[in-house]
DOTORTI-454073 format. One record per atom (N, C-alpha, C): x, y, z. Coordinates in steps of 0.02 Angstrom, whole numbers, plus 50000, padded with zeros to 5 digits. Example, Ala and Ser with C-alpha at 12.3 -4.5 7.8 and 13.67 -1.06 7.14 Angstrom:
2
506604971650390
506154977550390
506604983550390
506424988850354
506844994750357
506455000250394
//
This chain:
328
476334660748532
477184658748546
477584665148524
477434670648500
477874676248471
477964677948520
477364680948569
477514685848601
477954681448661
477784675748667
478214671948712
479124675248718
479014673448637
479884672448625
480174681648633
479594684948612
479954692948608
479994693248705
479504690448752
479734693848806
480414688548838
480384683048813
481104679348834
481724682148808
481784687548737
482274689348704
482394697748762
481864699748778
481944704248835
482314701748915
482134695548916
482324694448983
483064694748999
483144689648934
483884689148920
484534692948932
483974699648886
484544705448896
484514708948938
483884707848995
484074710749037
484654709849104
484424703249086
485084696949149
486004699249104
486004699649051
486584700949016
486744708949040
486284712849038
486434717849059
486654719149129
486314717149176
486544718149262
487024713549266
487244708149216
488074704949237
488684709149204
488564710849154
488864717949152
488974723249218
488624725149220
488584730649258
488974726949342
488874720549365
489264718249397
489924718049401
490304717949331
490974716949349
491294723949327
490964728149325
491254734749306
491474736949378
492044740749373
492624742549422
492714751749419
492764752949491
492824762149491
493494763449507
493874766649489
494414770949509
494384776549517
494984776649585
494904786149613
495194789249569
494904794349566
495064801049515
495524803449537
496184804849542
496744808849554
496584815549550
496434820549560
496424829549575
497004829949539
496724833249489
497264836749441
497454842749448
498384842249465
498674848649492
498584853549455
498544859949486
498564865149448
499174868149414
499494868649366
500254872349361
500374879049358
500794882749406
500804889549417
501114891049342
500964897049327
501454902749276
501464907049288
502404906049322
502674913549297
502264919649257
502154923749281
502004929049235
502664936149239
503014935249169
503584939649183
503524945949226
504184949049279
504074956149277
504404960149257
504334966449245
504634972149214
505114973349249
505644976749216
506274977849262
506284982549313
506494982949348
506454990049392
506954996349377
506335000249379
506475007149352
506825011049386
507305013049368
507905016649415
507795024349412
507535028549486
507295034049471
508125038549507
508145044649433
508875046749475
508535050049539
509195052449565
509055055749630
508865063149629
508355067549652
508175072549661
509055078249678
508955082749639
509485087149632
509355093949642
509205096549696
509115104049713
509615108749677
509445113849641
509625118949610
510095123149673
510695125549665
510975127649709
510675134249748
510885134549807
510455142649828
511005148649865
510865152049818
511465157949823
511045163949874
511465164249912
511275171849961
511695176249945
511265181349957
511625188749969
511185193150018
511445199050027
511245204150080
511435211950055
511045214950066
511365222950089
511255225650151
511725229450146
511665232950252
512035239450238
511875242350260
512135249550269
511965251050347
512725258750354
512705261350429
512735267450432
512995271050482
513185277250486
513835277550532
514485278150490
514985278850513
515315282850563
515615279450596
515855284350683
516195290750660
515955296150672
516495301150667
517255301350678
517425296750712
518365297250736
518695290150669
518105290550633
518535285050562
518765279750608
518375278350636
518625270950679
518225263750643
517665266350594
517365261850560
517715257350499
517565250750522
517905245650456
517415243550433
517245244250357
516845241350334
517035235050302
517705234850259
517935228750261
518705229950261
519035221750279
519575223550321
520165229150284
519935230950220
520465235450176
520045242350164
519375243150197
519135250750192
518885251750258
519265258750279
518895260850335
518515268150324
517885268050353
517655279050328
518355280550347
518465287150320
518735290050349
518485298350312
518195298750372
517845304650395
518155311650395
518075314250342
518395322150349
518245327250408
518825328950431
518645333350495
518595340950459
518315345650494
518275351550453
518915355950457
519215359650440
519785362950455
519835366550521
520335367050553
520235369750630
520155377350609
519715379850670
519605386850662
520435392650653
520315398650629
521025401750632
521195401650693
521785403050727
521875406750790
521795414450802
521315414250857
521365420350875
521665428750860
522415424450861
523235429650865
523455425750825
523635432050771
524365430350733
524845426150754
525395423950736
526075422450755
526275427950801
526245433650750
526385441450778
526285444850849
525455442550844
525145444650910
525195440450965
525265436450969
525455428850990
525925430351031
526435432750987
527065433651014
527315439651067
526865444451044
526825450951081
526615451051153
525955446451143
525685445351222
526065441451250
526185436351225
526635429851262
527525434251307
527595439851265
528285445751279
528195450251336
527675451751314
527495458851371
527185456951432
526985449651410
526855446151499
527215445651553
527745442251511
528455441451536
528825448651568
528855449451531
529065458151524
528975462151572
528355464151584
527905466151629
528055463451725
528585458951734
528435457151770
529335459251799
529615460951740
530235464851757
530265471751787
530455471951852
530405479751888
530975483651845
530765489151863
531205494251814
531265501851852
531675505151875
531915509651910
531385516051887
531385514651837
530675520751775
530075519451787
529865513851842
529135512951812
528515517751846
527905519251806
527535522951839
527165519751864
527185514951899
526675510351932
527045502751937
526765500151997
527015492451995
526515488451945
526245490651939
525595484651894
526055482251859
525545473851870
525905469451827
525205463851818
525155466051749
524335463551728
524545457451710
523965452351712
523815446351674
523865444651608
523895439351579
524045439651510
523325440151496
522945439651524
521995440151496
522015447051485
522235451551542
522255459451523
522445461351446
523075457851422
523695459051368
523295456651328
522925449351329
522415449151267
521805452251247
521525454351311
521135459151282
521065466051250
521645469251263
522205474651218
522175472251145
522335467151150
522585464651076
522285458651040
521445458951041
521105455451041
520915453650977
521175458750943
520975457350882
521615459550816
522235456650870
522925455350809
522885448250777
522515445950741
522425442250703
522825441450649
522665436950606
523275437750536
522845443050490
522255444450505
521805450650466
522195454550479
522195458850530
522425467150562
523205467150586
523425461150600
524215461750618
524335455450610
524515451350543
524825448550507
525645447050543
525735439050533
526385438050532
526985441650482
527505441850485
528015444750439
528715439450449
528985442250394
529525436450392
530155440050459
530505437250497
530635437250529
531635436850519
531965440750541
532325439950512
532905436950583
533645433250569
533695429950624
533765434050702
533935441450697
533955443050754
533265444550772
532775448250736
532085447050769
531815440250792
532245431950782
532025428350788
532225427350871
532755427350866
533255428550934
532795431250987
532685438650988
532365443551030
531765438651038
531435438251000
530795435551036
530835427251067
531275425851024
531175419651081
531645419451140
531965424351137
532265425651222
531655430751273
531495434651233
530825435851258
530335430751312
530305427651278
529745423151286
529835416751325
530455415851319
530895408751362
530635409351445
530255405851445
529995407051518
530535404251572
531025398651546
531755396151586
532345403551581
532295407651554
533025412751559
532395419751542
532655422851609
532345431051592
532925432551587
533505434251556
533925438351546
534055442351500
533715440351430
533535445351398
533135451451403
532265448351443
532015453151471
532215457751523
532805455851570
533035460051591
533515465951577
533905463751522
534245467951500
533585473251458
533165471051419
532975475951374
532315480151427
531895476851477
531645480551507
531785483251586
532285479951603
532665482351659
532875487451690
533265490651635
533555496351629
533415500651584
534075501351545
533925507251488
533525502951423
533155506051385
532585504051338
532855501451287
533345506051261
533755505151214
534225503351206
534395497551177
534735491651180
534955489851124
535375492851077
535345487550998
535845483651022
535845479050977
535215477350922
534715475150933
534655473250996
533935469451022
533325471851004
533345479851054
532805483951040
532815485750959
533185486450924
533125487650845
532655482650830
532705475650833
532355470250817
531635470250818
531695473550911
531155470950926
530705476650902
530655482350885
530565487350843
530315487950802
530595485450743
530575484950673
530145478050672
530095475450704
529395467550694
528935467750733
528765473450783
528125474550817
528145479950790
528445485450773
528265492750766
528065495850825
528525495250867
528515498350944
528965497450981
529095504351016
529625502951056
529665500751116
530275499651132
530035495251197
529915498051267
529995505351265
529755508551319
529085509851280
528655510151237
527875511851228
527645504151234
528085500451235
527745494151245
527485491251312
527985495351354
528075494851430
527465496351456
527505505551406
526815510851436
526265506851412
526035505351363
525375500651339
525135495951370
525605492351389
525385484551417
525545483951465
525805486951503
526055485351589
525885490151611
526145496951598
525825502051640
525245503351659
524775503651600
524135504951573
523965499251569
524155493951580
523805486051561
523015484751588
522825488651647
522245486751648
521755492451640
521905496651602
521515502451544
521455501351494
520705505251468
520705502751376
521055508851369
521465506351296
522015511351280
521755509851207
521465514251166
521425513751100
522095514851036
522565517151070
523095520951076
523735518051077
524535518851059
525025515251098
525135523351160
525135521251215
525335525551249
526145526051258
526385531551314
527015534951296
527305534351244
527025539751198
527595539051142
528155540451143
528795536851120
529365540751115
529495540951018
529145536750970
529255539150914
529745534050895
529395529950824
529865524850768
530345526150760
530935526950753
531565528950711
532035526250721
532625527150673
533225523150688
533655529050707
534305525050763
534815529550794
534965534750727
535115531150662
535575534750612
535055539350606
534285538850571
534025544050571
533825548750608
533695549450660
533805553150707
534285557650737
534945553450720
535695557550721
535725562250658
535255560750612
535555564750542
535015569650563
534465571550596
534125575450590
534355579850635
534695578550714
534745581150772
535275585850716
535825586250688
536415587350675
536045593450631
535505593450595
535315601050566
535195599150500
535255593950457
535135590950411
534625587250390
534305590350395
533515585850401
533235582550336
533425590450285
533055585250230
533725581250197
534115581650201
534525575850189
534545570050215
534075567450271
534055562350306
533665558350264
533755551450253
533215545950233
533245541450304
532575538150314
532405532450348
532635524550346
533165521250369
533305513650344
532585511350350
532725506750276
532185503150246
531785499850297
531955494150356
531795491850410
531355494350436
531675501350461
531145507750492
530495509650466
530545511250402
529985513750356
529435509050345
529575501050351
529235494950344
529045495650397
529085496750481
528845494950527
528345501050530
528235507450514
528265511550536
527275508850493
527265504450447
526645503550407
526495495950465
526925491250487
526675487850550
526165488650620
526635498550634
526355503650681
525875505450669
525405504750610
525015508650598
524425502250599
524725498050589
524165488750595
524065489950678
524715488850703
524455490050783
523965493650802
523985498750788
523615506550834
522795503150816
522895501950745
522105500550712
521855491550770
522315488750776
522255482050837
521865484750895
522245489850924
522185492851005
521495496050975
521245500650935
520455502250944
520215497150907
519965493150860
519565489050847
519645482750894
520095482250947
520005478051008
519485480451065
519465486951072
519015487951108
518195489751077
518215493651025
517605496450981
517335489850953
517695486550897
517215479450892
517795470650928
517725470450977
518085465550999
517915458550944
518355454650963
518645449450933
517955444750971
517665441450886
517065436750909
517265429750855
517315424150886
517585419150869
517015415050809
517155414650735
516915413050675
516375406550722
515885406850672
515445401150698
515845393850664
515765387750730
516085379750700
515505377950613
515935374350581
515505373550541
515365365750542
514725365150526
514385355950555
514835351850539
514955346150560
515245340150558
515075335850510
515495333850464
515445330450416
515045324050447
514535320750413
514205314450426
514325310850347
514575303050364
514625297350310
514215292650337
514025287650259
513705285450269
513795278050231
513925271250259
514275264450235
513575263150207
513815257850140
513385252350092
513855246750095
513445241850111
513775235150065
513465231050070
513765226549984
513355220349973
513825213949989
513615208650018
513895203150056
513535193950009
513995191050013
513605184749974
513945181349912
513725177049900
513975171249863
513555173449774
513045177849777
512635176749735
512945182449684
513275177449639
513705182949595
513355185649547
512715183249518
512395186649475
512155193049514
511595192349566
511735199149595
512185202649628
512725201049623
513465204849643
513605207449602
513475207649524
513655212349479
513135216349439
512555213849472
512045217749469
512145224249510
512305222449563
512615228449625
513015233049611
513505229049585
514355233349545
514045238449509
513555233949449
513695240749412
513275244749423
512845243749447
512145250549472
512765256949520
513135252949573
513405256249606
514135261449570
514415255949520
514825260049477
514485268249437
513795265449409
513695271149383
513295276349411
513375275649492
513155280149514
513895286249542
514455282149531
514865284949535
515355284949596
515295279249631
515455276649691
516175272949689
516695276549742
517055272549755
517095265649781
517345258349739
516945253849787
517695248349780
517765246049845
518175243849876
517735234149848
518085230249855
518105222849860
518525219049911
518145213949949
518385207449966
518185202249953
518425195549931
518255190649921
518685183049929
518495178849926
518565172449974
518405167649904
518985164349894
519115158249856
518885153749868
518585147849821
518545142149863
519035140449923
519565139449908
520105134049946
520095138850000
519535147150030
519755149350084
520085156250087
520505157850020
520935162250021
520615169549993
520725172650035
520315179550025
520935184950020
520715190949978
520995195149954
520595203449962
520755208449973
520315212249989
520795219849937
520235223649921
520615229249873
519995234049840
520145235149779
519905240049747
519345236849677
518725236049712
518325232749652
518455232449590
518535225249565
518525224549499
518025217349485
517695219249424
517155216249411
517575209149396
518035208349376
518245204249343
518425197549413
518375199949467
518475196249521
517805192049537
517185195849505
516555191449537
516575185449486
516555180349517
516555174049505
516165168449515
515855165049501
515625158849548
515925155749562
515715153549631
516275150249672
516475153849733
516475163149743
516695167049754
516135168749813
516435170249867
516005176149912
516335180449942
515855185649904
516215191649887
515745198249944
516045201849963
515855206749976
516015213949954
515355220049946
515725224349902
515535229349934
516015237849945
515825242649994
515935248849972
515525251049984
515865262649991
515475264350030
515885271150041
515375276350088
515395283350058
515165287350077
515135293950063
514865297850119
515105303450103
515085308850134
514575315650130
514225319550187
513935324750164
514115328050226
//
């Protein structure tokens, strides 16, 4: 009986449990929506722009100056190439005057002519090729001496040549001026350079003597011990000795032109650019070498100046050119 009761209780519990299961309802499960979580961002980092350091440029250049001084290194600096002094002329002013006068005078006929020979100017130069400033120097001319030289060498007017060489050879005051300037008489000059123009003559030919009319008249009067020559004729005798030396040396030791000196050669150097540090360095280097420097600089506003180099004008922002030249 007890076992029946236990079985009945079990059976009832099972029925109750099944009843409870039949009443159970199921509902849909709504999927859980995930919530988006915003992650905070760091603020943008501002990258500073890349600034390249300024680039400064410069260059050194050099060259040879043109011999005609045409090289312009800067707008205010040209190479001034020094010229060698010209060679001294072969003939002194007096020697040249005698050549010019006698070449034209030999064309003037005279009834007393020994011959009709008319030398070329080259022939007369040959006789007087040593009549330079050393052997036959120029001397001070009086007004009359200048007048005679100009008249005898005037190719457009032969009147004085005809007067002095076409008739009597003594024509004071013209002949006196001729004698006391050249140291030779008019007649002696005609003989030496015209009649004997094609002959080597180491001495004056057709000698008549160089003296004043006053002295000649005094001597001729018989009182020669009391006669004194005029000072200008005393001086002229010295010129005569010089002329005689010229005639001799023109044959025995003819003129040889002196050797020409070598031409000067000049070179230029130039710094250009806006690198002021480099410019100052080069400026000081050249200054230490004793160079004379010129400078051209352009400001930022485009205005340019050129002149003697001054370190105070080497400023940042300027474009500069520094230059010099030297000659040897």
